[in-house]
N, C-alpha and C positions, 0 to 999 in steps of 0.2 A: 229673896231669890234662893233657890235650892243650890246645893253644892255642885251637882252635875251641870246645871245651867251655867254657873260661874266658870267651872272648869272648861266647858265647851266654848264659852266666850273668850277666855284667855288663850286656849289652844288655837282657836280659829284666828285670833288676832296675830299670834306669833307666826303661824304658817302663812297666812295671807300677807302679813307685813314683810315676810322674807322676800317677797317678789319685788318690792319697791326699789331696793338698791340695784337690782338687775335692770329694771326698767330705766332708772335714772342713768345708769352706765350706758345702756344701749342708745338712748336718745342723746346723751351728751357726746358720745364718740361717733354717733351716726354709723354704727357698725353692729350687725347682728349675725355675722358669718359663723360665729362660734355657737350660736343657738340652733338646735335641731328643729327643723320645721315639723317633723313627725312628732317629736316630743311635745311641742307646743300645741299641735292639733289634738293629740290624745289627752293632754292635760285639760284643755278647754272642754272637750267632750265629757271627760270625767267629772269636771266641776258642774257642768250642766246637768248631768245625771244625779250628782249629789244634791244639787239645788232642787230638782224635781222630787227626789226622795224626801228632802226636808220639808218641802211644801206639802207633800202627801201626808206626812206624819206630824206636821205643824211643829217642827223643831226649830225654834228661833235661832239658836247659834248656827245651825247648819244652813238655814236660809240666808241669814245675814252674811256670813263669811264666804259662802260659795257664790252668792250674787256679786259681792265685791271682788272676789278672786276671779270670777269669770270675766269681769270687766278688765281687770289687770292683765289677765292672760290674753284676752282679745287685743289689748294694746300691744302686748309683746308679739303676737302674731302679726299685727299690722306692721310693727317695726321690722320683724323678720322679712316680711314681703317687700318692704320699702328699702331696707338697708342691708339685706342679707346677701347681696351679690359681691 
């Protein structure tokens, strides 16, 4: 595996993994009032664009981590809509 592939995989894991504690907290407390809906929507759209970019250029780390990240952000958006009031 090339150095840039490894770096991309590690960087993606760190950035994507950073969302997990927030998701756990939101679902544990059943509160998402402090999460911005606009932020979550824009983040999801951005990740979908990055995913499309990765697919277009066949960049495995970009595809992998943005696909996982989009699912996590979609869960955060779901939590915001359910618990955000």
